[in-house]
N, C-alpha and C positions, 0 to 999 in steps of 0.2 A: 533225419539225422543219420549220418553214415557211421560215425564212431565217436566214442567218448561218453562221459557222464557229467551231469550237472543240472542246473535249473535255469529256467527263463521266467522272468516276470513280465506278463502282458497285462497292461493296465494295472489292476490291483490283485491279480491272481498269479500265484506261483505254480509252475508246472515242472515236473521232473522230466529230464531228458536222458535217453539212452538210445542205443542203436535201433533204428526203426521208428523212432518218434516222429510225429508230424505235428507241426504247430502252425496255425493260421494267425496272422497279425494283419488286421485291417489297416487301411491307409490312415495315417495321422494318429495311430494308437502308440503310446509310449511303451517301449519294451527294452529289456536288457538281459544279458546272460549273467549269472552269478553262481557262487559256490561250485565252481568247476572242479570236479574230482579227477577227471582224465581229460587230456587235450581234446577239444571238440573239433570234429570235421563235419561241416554242414553243407547241404546243397540248398541254395536259395533260388526261388523263382519270383520274378516280378511280372505283373501284368498291368497294362494301361487301365486307367479308370473307365468304368462303364459310362458311356455317353447317353444322356437322356435325349429322346427324340421329341 
């Protein structure tokens, strides 16, 4: 998280967000931002799924 304040719900767990926060969300897991106190600026990374051999 670059700037702002608020919360993110990942599955059934709420997490506080502030500058420097890092949140991992696995593939197909429901998530949403809520109770945003200051505009959020986030940096998001996606990675391809791991292939089984």
